[in-house]
C-alpha positions in Angstrom: 120.8 76.6 68.3 123.7 77.9 70.4 125.2 79.6 67.2 121.8 81.2 66.5 121.6 82.8 70.0 125.2 84.0 69.8 124.5 85.5 66.3 121.4 87.2 67.6 123.3 88.7 70.6 126.0 89.9 68.3 123.5 91.6 66.0 121.7 93.2 68.9 125.0 94.4 70.4 126.1 95.8 67.1 122.8 97.7 66.6 123.0 99.1 70.1 126.5 100.3 69.6 125.6 101.9 66.2 122.5 103.6 67.7 124.4 104.9 70.7 127.2 106.2 68.5 125.0 108.1 66.1 121.9 109.1 68.1 122.5 111.7 70.7 120.3 112.3 73.7 118.8 115.7 73.2 116.2 117.1 75.6 114.0 120.1 74.5 112.1 122.1 77.1 109.7 124.9 76.4 108.2 127.4 78.9 105.4 129.8 78.3 106.9 132.4 80.6 108.9 132.9 83.8 106.1 131.6 86.0 106.4 128.3 84.2 110.2 128.4 84.6 109.8 128.9 88.4 107.0 126.4 88.7 109.2 123.7 87.0 112.3 124.8 88.9 114.1 125.0 85.5 116.8 127.4 86.7 118.0 124.8 89.2 119.4 122.6 86.4 121.7 125.2 85.0 120.3 124.9 81.4 118.8 128.3 81.5 120.7 131.5 82.4 119.4 132.9 85.7 119.5 136.4 84.3 116.3 135.9 82.3 114.2 139.1 82.7 110.8 138.9 84.5 109.1 139.5 81.2 110.7 136.6 79.4 108.3 134.4 77.4 108.4 131.8 74.6 111.4 130.3 76.4 113.0 127.3 74.8 116.1 125.4 75.6 117.7 122.3 74.1 120.5 120.4 75.8 122.6 117.5 74.8 122.9 115.0 77.7 126.1 113.6 76.2 128.0 116.8 75.7 126.2 119.2 78.1 125.9 121.7 75.3 122.9 124.0 75.8 121.2 126.1 73.1 118.1 128.3 73.7 116.2 131.4 73.1 113.6 133.6 74.7 111.7 136.8 74.0 111.3 139.7 76.3 109.2 142.9 76.7 111.1 146.0 75.7 111.0 147.7 79.1 113.4 145.0 80.4 115.9 145.4 77.6 118.2 148.0 79.3 118.5 146.0 82.5 119.2 142.8 80.6 121.9 144.4 78.4 123.5 146.1 81.4 124.3 142.6 82.8 126.0 141.4 79.7 129.6 142.1 78.6 130.6 142.3 74.9 132.8 139.4 73.8 134.5 141.4 71.0 134.3 138.6 68.5 133.0 140.8 65.7 129.7 138.9 65.8 127.9 140.9 68.5 128.2 138.1 71.0 127.7 139.0 74.6 128.6 137.0 77.7 127.5 136.5 81.2 128.5 133.7 83.5 128.7 130.4 81.7 126.6 131.6 78.7 127.0 133.5 75.4 124.1 135.6 74.0 123.0 137.3 70.9 120.2 139.9 71.0 117.9 140.9 68.2 116.6 144.2 69.5 114.1 144.5 66.6 112.2 141.4 67.6 113.2 141.4 71.3 114.6 137.9 71.0 117.7 136.5 72.7 119.5 133.4 71.6 121.9 131.8 74.1 124.2 128.9 74.5 126.6 127.8 77.1 130.3 128.4 76.7 132.0 125.3 75.3 134.5 123.4 77.4 138.1 124.6 77.3 139.8 123.8 74.0 136.6 123.6 72.0 135.6 126.2 69.4 132.2 127.9 68.9 
């Protein structure tokens, strides 16, 4: 009986280690608009860039709790485009990437959609 319990514990421990090694902890948050962002105090966590324009909507962000990588996107109304772009600085990477604070951005001006991600830790590539 003692060997059976030890074997069961070893199997359980092995499964736990395998699952924790291959399954990452991702959290996905979606917000209808900036009112929902403010209501849920989402900017306080640092997973959304605080420069989101007042007209931002269809806001989504995914973050990995293990690595702290953040990916997201939002849409905006065209009158806010000039003010948003004025806050961003070109990264000169040849891909149209812009930066502000701890985030990188790509803007699709045809669809008024912005994709963003946090900058990787030093020494890591995009």
